[in-house]
VOPAGU-2260 file (C-alpha; in pm, 1 decimal, decimal comma):
REM VOPAGU-2260
SITE   aa  ch    i         X         Y         Z
SITE  UNK   A    0     -30,4      38,5       5,6
SITE  UNK   A    1     316,4     237,3      55,6
SITE  UNK   A    2     473,5     222,9    -267,2
SITE  UNK   A    3     147,1     286,2    -453,3
SITE  UNK   A    4      42,2     624,2    -288,6
SITE  UNK   A    5     433,6     669,5    -279,6
SITE  UNK   A    6     370,4     619,6    -688,5
SITE  UNK   A    7      31,9     802,2    -685,0
SITE  UNK   A    8     244,3    1087,7    -502,2
SITE  UNK   A    9     513,5    1069,5    -748,7
SITE  UNK   A   10     251,0    1062,4   -1116,8
SITE  UNK   A   11      64,2    1350,2    -942,2
SITE  UNK   A   12     422,9    1562,7    -891,1
SITE  UNK   A   13     490,1    1417,1   -1292,2
SITE  UNK   A   14     131,4    1530,9   -1363,9
SITE  UNK   A   15     196,6    1904,0   -1171,9
SITE  UNK   A   16     496,4    1962,5   -1311,6
SITE  UNK   A   17     359,2    1880,5   -1701,0
SITE  UNK   A   18      85,2    2102,3   -1585,2
SITE  UNK   A   19     266,9    2310,7   -1538,8
SITE  UNK   A   20     589,9    2302,4   -1846,2
SITE  UNK   A   21     267,9    2299,9   -2106,0
SITE  UNK   A   22     148,2    2568,5   -1971,1
SITE  UNK   A   23     492,0    2756,4   -1964,6
SITE  UNK   A   24     479,8    2625,6   -2342,4
SITE  UNK   A   25      71,4    2782,4   -2413,0
SITE  UNK   A   26     122,8    3138,3   -2278,1
SITE  UNK   A   27     517,8    3146,7   -2433,7
SITE  UNK   A   28     309,6    3011,1   -2774,7
SITE  UNK   A   29      56,3    3304,4   -2698,7
SITE  UNK   A   30     345,5    3562,3   -2678,7
SITE  UNK   A   31     544,9    3447,5   -3010,7
SITE  UNK   A   32     192,8    3544,3   -3176,8
SITE  UNK   A   33     127,2    3824,4   -3093,8
SITE  UNK   A   34     498,0    3969,3   -3194,4
SITE  UNK   A   35     446,8    3775,9   -3467,8
SITE  UNK   A   36     126,1    3921,9   -3560,5
SITE  UNK   A   37     335,4    4255,4   -3426,6
SITE  UNK   A   38     613,3    4147,8   -3702,1
SITE  UNK   A   39     320,9    4115,0   -3961,5
SITE  UNK   A   40     205,4    4390,3   -3885,5
SITE  UNK   A   41     471,3    4597,0   -3940,8
SITE  UNK   A   42     602,8    4375,1   -4254,5
SITE  UNK   A   43     280,5    4548,8   -4431,6
SITE  UNK   A   44     331,9    4821,0   -4315,0
SITE  UNK   A   45     695,9    4805,9   -4477,1
SITE  UNK   A   46     527,9    4677,3   -4802,8
SITE  UNK   A   47     379,5    4994,2   -4841,9
SITE  UNK   A   48     636,0    5218,7   -4818,4
SITE  UNK   A   49     832,4    5050,3   -5042,8
SITE  UNK   A   50     533,7    5060,0   -5236,9
SITE  UNK   A   51     474,1    5439,5   -5135,8
SITE  UNK   A   52     857,9    5488,9   -5275,1
SITE  UNK   A   53     816,6    5324,1   -5597,2
SITE  UNK   A   54     561,1    5557,2   -5681,4
SITE  UNK   A   55     724,6    5853,6   -5550,2
SITE  UNK   A   56    1081,9    5703,6   -5676,3
SITE  UNK   A   57     852,1    5652,7   -6082,5
SITE  UNK   A   58     781,2    5995,3   -6049,7
SITE  UNK   A   59    1091,7    6204,1   -5968,4
SITE  UNK   A   60    1257,4    6020,4   -6231,7
SITE  UNK   A   61    1005,6    6127,1   -6450,8
SITE  UNK   A   62    1022,0    6468,8   -6451,0
SITE  UNK   A   63    1372,2    6441,2   -6359,1
SITE  UNK   A   64    1363,7    6274,4   -6760,8
SITE  UNK   A   65    1156,3    6585,0   -6906,6
SITE  UNK   A   66    1348,3    6835,8   -6673,6
SITE  UNK   A   67    1607,6    6694,5   -6895,4
SITE  UNK   A   68    1471,3    6738,0   -7192,4
SITE  UNK   A   69    1384,1    7106,2   -7185,5
SITE  UNK   A   70    1740,8    7156,8   -7016,1
SITE  UNK   A   71    1858,0    6932,3   -7400,1
SITE  UNK   A   72    1650,7    7198,7   -7605,0
SITE  UNK   A   73    1753,9    7482,8   -7426,6
SITE  UNK   A   74    2100,8    7413,2   -7469,7
SITE  UNK   A   75    2022,9    7266,3   -7837,5
SITE  UNK   A   76    1896,0    7646,1   -7854,5
SITE  UNK   A   77    2178,2    7853,9   -7695,8
SITE  UNK   A   78    2454,1    7582,3   -7939,9
SITE  UNK   A   79    2237,4    7711,6   -8258,8
SITE  UNK   A   80    2234,3    8142,2   -8194,0
SITE  UNK   A   81    2602,8    8084,3   -8095,2
SITE  UNK   A   82    2616,1    7906,1   -8475,3
SITE  UNK   A   83    2405,4    8225,0   -8533,4
SITE  UNK   A   84    2632,5    8432,6   -8385,6
SITE  UNK   A   85    3010,7    8267,7   -8426,5
SITE  UNK   A   86    2898,4    8249,6   -8859,3
SITE  UNK   A   87    2777,1    8713,7   -8893,3
SITE  UNK   A   88    3088,0    8706,7   -8629,3
SITE  UNK   A   89    3278,5    8560,8   -8955,9
SITE  UNK   A   90    3102,5    8791,4   -9248,4
SITE  UNK   A   91    3064,5    9099,9   -9117,4
SITE  UNK   A   92    3486,3    9022,4   -9126,0
SITE  UNK   A   93    3493,5    8873,6   -9484,2
SITE  UNK   A   94    3323,4    9189,7   -9626,4
SITE  UNK   A   95    3604,2    9391,0   -9451,3
SITE  UNK   A   96    3645,6    9775,2   -9265,4
SITE  UNK   A   97    3227,9    9944,7   -9398,6
SITE  UNK   A   98    3333,7   10184,0   -9685,5
SITE  UNK   A   99    3370,5   10560,5   -9547,6
SITE  UNK   A  100    3092,0   10729,9   -9631,7
SITE  UNK   A  101    3035,2   11126,5   -9511,9
SITE  UNK   A  102    2898,2   11174,0   -9210,3
SITE  UNK   A  103    2465,6   11229,2   -9252,3
SITE  UNK   A  104    2480,3   11561,6   -9208,6
SITE  UNK   A  105    2674,7   11617,8   -9528,0
SITE  UNK   A  106    2435,2   11429,5   -9685,2
SITE  UNK   A  107    2196,4   11689,4   -9957,3
SITE  UNK   A  108    1840,6   11635,9   -9929,0
SITE  UNK   A  109    1659,6   11572,2  -10280,2
């Protein structure tokens, strides 16, 4: 009878230990689930932010490409104007000095 009581007591003690372990594991699992939910929410926020930043980047790239196109057009216009100026200077230099003309006040009116 004493051995049966001792075995029963040991079983009860082991059962209590197992219940305590189970309770601790359940608590840890609950904490892990809560942590997982928080991390999932953070991941979703991060993915949304990445999407927003990608859209902003695309808009900035398009805007910068438009600015580059406008600036390249201005540069081309300036280069064309410079070529015309140089050609005009060369033409004036090739024509030589203007012929001597009497002062305007000397010319008689008809």
